[in-house]
VOGU-3710 file (C-alpha; in Angstrom, 3 decimals, decimal comma):
1> mdgkaifidg> 18,543/21,079/22,509  17,739/21,149/26,250  16,794/17,468/26,053  14,094/18,137/23,436  14,041/15,917/20,325  14,088/17,787/17,020  12,835/16,012/13,908  14,304/17,711/10,848  12,838/17,117/7,392  15,512/16,834/4,706
11> alpgerieya> 18,396/16,056/7,080  20,305/12,768/7,177  22,098/11,136/10,136  25,610/12,514/10,690  25,042/15,727/8,778  25,693/19,265/9,988  22,836/21,486/8,930  21,007/24,714/9,536  17,277/24,396/10,101  14,070/26,316/10,678
21> syrskpryeq> 11,439/25,063/13,115  7,821/24,965/11,937  6,185/23,262/14,951  7,209/23,365/18,606  5,784/21,116/21,310  6,867/20,760/24,951  8,772/17,509/24,267  9,811/17,867/20,633  10,087/20,156/17,632  9,553/19,625/13,918
31> aeatrilkas> 11,832/21,520/11,594  13,069/21,708/8,040  16,681/21,740/6,878  17,492/25,079/5,245  21,191/24,560/4,515  23,478/21,522/4,422  26,858/22,404/5,970  28,345/18,903/5,890  26,588/16,318/3,746  26,263/12,605/4,445
41> aqrvlprcgy> 28,075/10,230/2,094  24,649/8,642/1,513  23,105/11,872/0,241  22,254/11,819/-3,474  20,869/14,401/-5,882  17,064/14,075/-6,010  15,933/12,900/-9,431  12,561/14,684/-9,444  12,234/18,422/-9,970  9,250/18,500/-7,603
51> fgtcggcsmq> 11,201/17,056/-4,697  10,850/19,255/-1,634  7,468/20,554/-2,775  5,559/17,371/-3,552  4,430/15,322/-0,573  4,503/12,093/-2,579  8,214/11,367/-2,018  10,318/12,457/0,940  13,503/10,343/0,665  14,869/11,015/-2,812
61> hldpvaqaaa> 17,913/12,672/-1,255  18,944/9,337/0,315  20,614/6,493/-1,591  17,985/3,755/-2,314  19,933/1,040/-0,471  20,310/3,363/2,517  16,544/4,034/2,388  15,861/0,348/3,052  18,381/0,333/5,916  16,733/3,406/7,441
71> kqrvledalr> 13,313/1,761/7,231  14,706/-1,356/8,890  15,877/0,844/11,786  12,409/2,404/12,001  10,905/-1,079/12,288  13,392/-2,255/14,919  12,984/0,951/16,948  9,189/0,626/16,887  9,310/-3,015/18,000  11,727/-2,155/20,824
81> higgvrpqvi> 10,273/1,121/22,087  6,543/0,589/21,474  6,264/-3,167/21,789  9,131/-3,959/24,117  10,158/-6,845/21,832  13,163/-7,771/19,719  13,133/-10,188/16,786  15,527/-13,130/17,062  16,444/-12,662/13,383  16,432/-9,609/11,111
91> ypaihgpswr> 15,360/-10,678/7,632  17,190/-9,190/4,628  15,287/-6,243/3,173  13,126/-6,990/0,146  14,231/-4,684/-2,671  12,824/-3,859/-6,095  12,945/-1,107/-8,712  13,530/2,334/-7,217  11,615/4,167/-9,958  8,602/3,589/-12,232
101> yrdrarlsvr> 7,258/1,071/-9,720  3,850/2,523/-8,899  1,113/0,707/-10,841  -1,658/2,199/-8,681  -2,039/5,888/-7,825  -4,678/8,479/-7,005  -4,043/11,907/-8,476  -5,840/14,953/-7,131  -7,321/17,495/-9,543  -8,066/21,134/-8,826
111> lvpskggvri> -9,010/24,140/-10,921  -6,921/27,124/-9,814  -7,537/29,980/-12,306  -5,127/32,298/-10,473  -2,269/29,806/-11,037  -2,793/28,826/-14,642  -5,903/26,635/-14,574  -6,134/22,910/-13,925  -3,592/21,244/-11,671  -3,053/17,477/-11,519
121> gfherrsshi> -0,758/15,795/-9,033  -0,121/14,772/-5,470  -0,583/17,107/-2,523  2,207/19,452/-1,527  4,039/18,661/1,707  2,055/19,709/4,776  -0,555/21,338/2,537  -3,876/20,761/0,799  -2,510/22,456/-2,340  -1,893/20,337/-5,433
131> vdmrtcdilp> 1,510/20,118/-7,131  1,131/20,936/-10,841  2,913/17,786/-12,018  4,002/17,510/-15,653  6,014/14,323/-15,013  6,313/11,777/-12,203  9,256/9,379/-11,928  7,512/6,836/-9,704  4,662/6,335/-12,188  5,080/4,061/-15,231
141> ahlsamlprl> 6,666/6,004/-18,080  3,546/6,111/-20,270  1,469/7,578/-17,438  4,119/10,138/-16,584  4,262/11,259/-20,231  0,459/11,450/-20,322  0,116/14,011/-17,508  0,293/17,213/-19,636  -2,271/15,800/-22,095  -4,477/14,711/-19,195
151> reliaglsip> -4,342/18,254/-17,861  -5,449/19,621/-21,264  -8,279/17,084/-21,416  -9,713/18,097/-18,053  -9,366/21,798/-18,834  -11,558/21,228/-21,897  -14,365/19,445/-20,045  -17,523/21,202/-18,904  -16,877/20,451/-15,195  -13,120/20,921/-14,560
161> drlpqielav> -13,945/22,285/-11,101  -16,102/19,266/-10,179  -13,634/16,502/-10,951  -11,601/16,017/-7,751  -9,483/12,947/-8,545  -8,320/10,380/-11,076  -7,560/6,813/-10,044  -4,816/5,139/-12,104  -4,446/1,371/-12,422  -1,978/-0,451/-14,672
171> sdettvlvfr> -1,635/-4,131/-15,494  0,205/-6,097/-18,182  -2,838/-5,968/-20,455  -4,372/-2,548/-19,920  -4,291/0,869/-18,241  -7,423/2,265/-16,601  -8,156/5,872/-15,650  -11,150/6,357/-13,334  -12,511/9,914/-13,360  -14,347/10,816/-10,144
181> hllpftaqdv> -16,934/13,459/-11,088  -19,370/15,320/-8,849  -21,669/16,485/-11,681  -22,761/14,532/-14,779  -20,640/14,597/-17,908  -22,187/16,207/-20,986  -22,391/14,370/-24,303  -19,459/16,461/-25,502  -17,464/15,495/-22,377  -18,096/11,823/-23,096
191> srlaafaeae> -16,907/12,300/-26,692  -13,726/14,028/-25,491  -13,031/11,285/-22,953  -13,597/8,569/-25,568  -11,265/10,298/-28,011  -8,619/10,559/-25,281  -8,985/6,844/-24,500  -8,510/5,969/-28,175  -5,530/8,278/-28,642  -3,724/7,104/-25,487
201> gvqvwaqpgg> -4,653/3,417/-25,705  -6,266/3,397/-22,249  -9,642/2,597/-20,722  -11,611/5,511/-19,294  -14,045/4,820/-16,462  -16,468/7,233/-14,785  -17,188/7,271/-11,043  -20,133/9,534/-10,084  -20,393/8,236/-6,495  -18,630/5,722/-4,259
211> pesaarlhpk> -16,174/3,100/-5,538  -19,035/0,736/-6,435  -20,377/3,305/-8,932  -17,285/3,154/-11,174  -18,107/1,881/-14,660  -16,470/1,697/-18,074  -17,046/4,717/-20,254  -14,835/3,861/-23,230  -14,207/1,364/-24,700  -17,211/-0,686/-23,667
221> dgpglayvlp> -15,217/-3,919/-23,763  -11,588/-4,964/-23,591  -9,234/-6,765/-21,216  -9,781/-6,419/-17,502  -7,161/-5,538/-14,927  -5,160/-8,422/-13,480  -1,787/-9,243/-11,992  -0,082/-12,610/-12,074  1,895/-14,508/-9,467  3,943/-16,809/-11,729
231> efnvrmdflp> 5,619/-18,641/-8,847  2,224/-19,895/-7,695  0,473/-20,121/-11,077  -2,145/-17,602/-9,954  -3,860/-14,779/-11,829  -5,668/-12,143/-9,768  -8,411/-10,169/-11,514  -9,450/-6,881/-9,937  -11,442/-3,728/-10,573  -9,687/-0,337/-10,707
241> tdftqvnvhi> -11,271/0,782/-7,428  -10,377/-2,440/-5,555  -7,537/-2,352/-3,052  -4,385/-3,972/-4,424  -0,708/-3,387/-3,692  0,772/-0,539/-5,731  4,069/-2,328/-6,431  3,539/-5,631/-8,286  7,229/-6,588/-8,203  7,558/-6,203/-4,420
251> nrllirrsmq> 4,182/-7,834/-3,878  5,460/-10,992/-5,579  8,589/-11,034/-3,429  6,580/-10,347/-0,274  4,269/-13,265/-1,062  7,290/-15,498/-1,669  8,747/-14,645/1,740  5,359/-15,006/3,416  4,995/-18,511/1,991  8,530/-19,405/3,071
261> lldpqpgeri> 7,773/-18,298/6,643  4,258/-19,713/6,797  5,317/-22,979/5,118  1,762/-24,127/4,278  1,381/-27,883/3,919  -1,289/-30,087/2,342  -4,002/-30,880/4,848  -3,398/-27,838/7,048  -6,174/-25,364/7,789  -4,939/-21,777/7,612
271> adlfcglgnf> -6,759/-18,480/8,153  -5,938/-15,413/6,081  -7,296/-12,404/7,957  -7,893/-9,124/6,097  -7,556/-11,279/2,969  -8,728/-8,699/0,419  -9,224/-10,267/-2,993  -7,101/-13,297/-2,079  -3,562/-11,956/-2,566  -2,122/-14,385/0,000
281> slpiarsgat> -5,029/-16,840/0,178  -4,600/-18,306/-3,288  -0,830/-18,888/-3,025  -1,495/-20,635/0,308  -4,216/-22,769/-1,291  -1,877/-23,694/-4,159  0,217/-25,578/-1,573  -2,712/-27,902/-0,882  -3,705/-26,301/2,416  -7,290/-25,240/3,074
291> vvgiegseal> -7,659/-21,476/3,483  -10,323/-19,544/5,371  -10,222/-15,929/4,176  -11,888/-13,175/6,208  -12,343/-9,642/4,887  -14,487/-6,666/5,898  -15,456/-5,664/2,355  -18,272/-7,672/0,756  -17,047/-6,580/-2,682  -13,543/-7,916/-2,062
301> varalqnarr> -14,928/-11,170/-0,660  -16,877/-11,606/-3,912  -13,710/-10,887/-5,903  -11,752/-13,425/-3,837  -14,382/-16,092/-4,513  -14,265/-15,319/-8,242  -10,467/-15,472/-8,306  -10,459/-18,790/-6,436  -12,846/-20,289/-8,998  -10,912/-18,951/-11,998
311> ngldthtefh> -7,704/-20,410/-10,627  -9,289/-23,773/-9,818  -8,760/-23,263/-6,081  -12,351/-22,990/-4,863  -12,249/-26,484/-3,323  -9,362/-25,349/-1,086  -10,766/-21,948/-0,101  -13,683/-20,331/1,665  -14,208/-16,603/2,104  -16,416/-14,701/4,525
321> aanlfeated> -17,172/-11,047/5,235  -16,674/-9,961/8,843  -15,515/-6,885/10,750  -12,184/-8,022/12,185  -11,841/-4,784/14,159  -14,605/-6,212/16,349  -13,161/-9,743/16,569  -13,904/-11,685/19,761  -12,705/-14,971/21,183  -16,021/-16,538/20,146
331> slaalgrldk> -15,871/-15,198/16,573  -12,354/-16,559/16,094  -13,290/-19,882/17,696  -16,127/-20,138/15,167  -13,520/-20,417/12,408  -12,653/-23,872/13,708  -9,241/-25,482/14,041  -6,419/-23,318/12,659  -2,949/-24,723/12,129  -1,482/-21,376/11,093
341> llidpprega> -2,525/-17,770/10,675  -1,626/-14,983/8,252  -2,616/-11,406/9,129  -2,363/-8,496/6,679  -4,304/-5,592/8,236  -4,580/-1,939/7,178  -2,671/0,767/9,037  -4,884/0,405/12,118  -3,385/-3,021/12,758  -5,099/-6,093/14,203
351> vavvkalgvg> -5,205/-5,522/17,949  -8,732/-6,901/18,334  -7,689/-10,096/16,548  -4,562/-10,739/18,590  -6,351/-9,980/21,854  -9,155/-12,381/20,893  -6,830/-15,358/20,452  -7,936/-17,701/23,211  -5,805/-20,108/25,213  -7,113/-23,134/23,351
361> qlpprivyvs> -6,903/-21,545/19,898  -3,367/-20,209/19,587  -2,056/-21,175/16,137  1,554/-22,397/16,452  2,679/-20,003/13,716  1,550/-16,493/12,748  2,889/-14,487/9,812  2,020/-10,803/10,200  2,339/-8,481/7,179  2,192/-4,832/8,210
371> cnpatlarda> 2,060/-1,393/6,599  2,541/0,451/9,915  5,473/-0,353/12,263  3,736/1,315/15,225  0,625/-0,883/15,120  2,710/-3,980/14,356  4,778/-3,223/17,463  1,658/-2,694/19,567  0,185/-6,010/18,364  3,531/-7,774/18,813
381> avlvhekgyv> 3,498/-6,718/22,469  0,150/-8,479/22,916  1,309/-11,630/21,131  4,608/-11,862/23,024  3,807/-10,514/26,492  0,189/-11,678/26,824  -0,165/-14,710/24,532  3,272/-16,281/24,961  4,487/-16,079/21,357  8,133/-15,677/20,369
391> lrgagianmf> 9,041/-13,105/17,712  11,274/-15,253/15,522  12,075/-12,630/12,925  11,102/-9,388/11,209  12,181/-7,372/8,201  11,038/-4,730/5,752  9,838/-4,810/2,167  10,557/-1,569/0,327  7,094/-1,372/-1,224  7,268/2,426/-1,645
401> pqtshvesia> 10,818/3,496/-2,611  11,579/7,230/-2,246  8,948/7,521/0,518  9,035/7,036/4,277  6,327/4,350/4,134  7,479/1,134/5,868  6,032/-2,239/4,845  7,211/-5,179/6,933  6,732/-8,838/7,741  7,130/-10,694/11,028
411> lfehp> 7,015/-14,313/12,158  5,594/-15,324/15,549  5,699/-18,866/16,897  4,099/-20,371/19,985  6,410/-22,801/21,798
//
């Protein structure tokens, strides 16, 4: 339309549609499809009754295989247009279950008397309102079935208006629900929460402040949360408020591909930057390489050290807390000789790290795991155009099916 790009929610490539614009800028518009005149062959019937209202999923109308292909195009377009780079090889997309995959989630809670009381769910699209979810097809089945009973529980507490969120964490051995509360629970609240934990076979935790304040409420003992990486004989213990990947199945496949690309060898010294609780560090160490893990969170560094010891890998690992967003050439040089590098940053990317790589400290191989194609592309431009790396390959991992979130992995090599 007059050279202006129009981004239309709910429309698929090749379709003829009618739409309504909800935001107009000088160079582009954002709109929403109001009627499908000619549907794409890849269009499918959304499985969830909240689709279109809930902001949690935006791609249920697209065939799952086509979703991965669309995300691959997003990655390639970002690398080309933002970074000015093209991968020599496009890796096959990493696929997993399309539903019931989300073992970690944060549900918002709000008391809305005018709309029936307590609401539990994700935010509505382009809104701060909460969807009143009674089921959720991306959550494990037992959590989805629990939502109506969870709603009744909160409605019966003394502070339903001061309980803004519930953190959900599932592992093979247990399910944990962390209740964030802004006022103290009464003795009767604690009894209700304990009874709910017993009836549902879950652990209930209370979080009165920041993540470090979360503590078991009921039962007082029981199995902790953990995920296993069978291919590398590694078990990762974590707390419910720690950062871990939400999709255990895809995480395992992503680690497998990362190890294939990194190819760690005994005797090598490899840095794992933004290492978290050791998700990539311990599989690297299992190869016999020595790993230096750097992470900004002191709590996650402590968890990584604990996991290394429990897996018998502490002699091949060292972990340090440092702010990698302020990395300098001197701070990276202080890590010593590095044969290879793995980077797994948050959405902000790792631009300070890649800019700080000095001429005499360019690891021959870098594996970059990204959750944001735009910042990966920006950092790729630095590595290729300023540091002399070659982008050997890139591809996506469909960590969040039914959503537009793009997880990816790229391999850079220095000639």
